[in-house]
N, C-alpha and C positions, 0 to 999 in steps of 0.2 A: 504493500500499499503504498503510497506516496504521498508524503507529507511536505506542508510548507507551500502549497500550492491551492490559490481557489477553486474550489470543486462545482463545477457547471459553472452556472449562471449566479450563483450565490455568493451576497457581498461577504459571508462569513468565509474563513479559511481555517483549514486543520494543520496543527502542527505539531511535534513533540512537546511535552512539558519538561520545564526544567526546574532546577532547585530554587533560582529565583522565582520562580511562579509559585512556591508553597504557600506562604501567608494568603496569597490570593485563591488558590485552591479549597483554603480552610475556611474563607470566606465565603466562598462560593455555596460550599457546602450545608453551610449554614442559612443561606440564602436561598439553596432549593430545596432542603428537607427541613419541612414546618411542620410535619405532622406530628401531634403528641406523643404518638408511642416510640415514634424514632426519637425524639427528642427526651424521651425516660431513657432511653439507652444511652443515648451521647449528649448530656444536657448541655446549654450554652453557657460554659463556666470559662474565665481563663484558662484554667486547669487543663481542662479537656480539648480547648481548642490549643494549647500548645501540644496535647499529646497527639494530634491529628498533623499537627505541624511535623514534630519528631517521627511519627509513623511513617509520613510519607518521604522524609528525607531518606530516613533508613532504607526504605525501598528504592527509590532512585538512586543509593549510592551504593547498594551490596546486592540488589536483586535482579540481576538484568532480565529476567524472566517477565518482570512489572513492566508492564506498557503503561506510560502515563501520556495520553494524549488530549489536546485542551483545542477549542475552536474559539477563534478570536474573531474580534470586530475590528476591522482595520480603520473604521471610519469612527472611532470611539475610544476613547482614552480614560486609562484609570488615573487615579491620584498621582501617579508616579510620571505619567505622561505617555506610558507604554500602550499598547494596542490593549483592548479591555476584552478579557477571558469570560465568556458568555456560557461555556459549558466545558467539561472536561470528563474523562473517564479512565478508570484502570484495567487494563485485560492484564489477565493473570495466564501466562502460558506454561504455567508447572501443573502439573498433578500435585495432589493435597501431600503426599508423600515428599513428594520434592521440595515442594516450598517449604514446610513446616509449618509452626503455628502462624495463623493468619494476622493477627493482630499481636503486638507488644501487649507486656500486661496491663492491665486496667487500672487506670486512675483512680485515685482516692474519691475523686468526685461521682465516680460510676458505681451503680448497681452490679458488684463482680458475679452473683449468682445469675441474675436477668442477661448481663451479658453471655455470659457462659452457655447459659440455656439457648437463647438466640442463635448466638452461633454454630452450636451444636445441632440445632435443627437444620439451618441450612446446609452445612456439611454432609449432615445425613441425607436431604432430596438429592442433591449431587451426586453422592454416591447410589442411592436408591436409583435415579435415572441413568445414570453411564455405565455406573459399573468401575473396573477398571480401564473401560476405553479411554483413550487418550483425548482430553477435549480441552478448548481454551474458556476461562471463565470469565464474564464481565462482571469484576468485583464491584464497580462502582461507575456510575454515570450519573451527574447532576447537571442541570441545566437552569441558569438563572429564569426566573419566571419572565422576564419581560423578552426572554428571548425562545420561549415555548410556541412550538409550530411554525420555526423558522428553517428546518432543516438543521440544526446542530445536532441534535442526537442522533437523526440517522448518519450523519458521518461520521461519528464517534461509533456508532453500531456496525456499519460498515467497514469501517477499519480493521477490527476484528473478524468480520466475518472473511473479508478478502484475504487474512492470516491464515485463519482457518483451513480455507480452499486450497490455498496455496500448499498448505502440509497437508492433505487429506484428512483433518479431525473434524470433530465435531464442535459445538460452541454451547456454551449454558449459562442463564443467569436467572437469579432471584429476582423475579419483577414483580413491581406493586399493580394491584389491579389496575390502576391508571396509566401504566406502562405498557400493557400488555397489544395494545394495538400498533405500537412502534417495532416490537420485537417480532409481531406475528408479520410484518411487512417485510421483514429481513428473514423469513422463514423458520420462524422459532415457533412451536407447537406448544401449545400448554399440557403438561405430563406430570400436573400436579395429582397427589395422592388425593384419599378422601378426606384427610383430616389437616389441609395445607393452610387454613386459616386465612391469615389479609397476605400472605407471599405467592406469587405462581412459581411454580416451578417451570421454566421453558427451557427446550431443546430443540436445537439444530442440528441435525443430522447431515452426517457429509455424504453426498450422493456424486460418485464418480463420473466424469463425464461433461 
């Protein structure tokens, strides 16, 4: 997948995220995810914001299989005069046993039991759907509310789908109910179990040809 170029006729552009972008990614995460259930797990406190910053820096620095990609609006500038980041995604190209622990130890402002149970459920869903078959995981995708339905999400999903197709593997995402139409557009199918709750297990199977 080529990055750093304008996609089709969209004014938005897809690029690889950098360490310099980390604070902006954390800010965007809190702007994109406002659901009370999500904020219950990751409360908006200075400590948890720093936890996000540190987690993303660790991934970018030491985990080359984690691909952080961003969508920028070249016509809009942030407070530092740089192109505004309007959406970002984290594609994980490793299987759980290769990746190790998904997140660093939880911050003291977070309910550790709730966090452990939430992540355990997500990991179990992925294992149930794909088993040991290689797949790429869309770990995170957030879009600023001002830029929803502008194509940013599709650019980020396409990035990972193109990589998966290039390497002949499937793709998986734990989607919100609101996000399922976006992923369905790119060939993801709802494979949730009977007790899926508010998270939709969506799989994109690789089909040769």
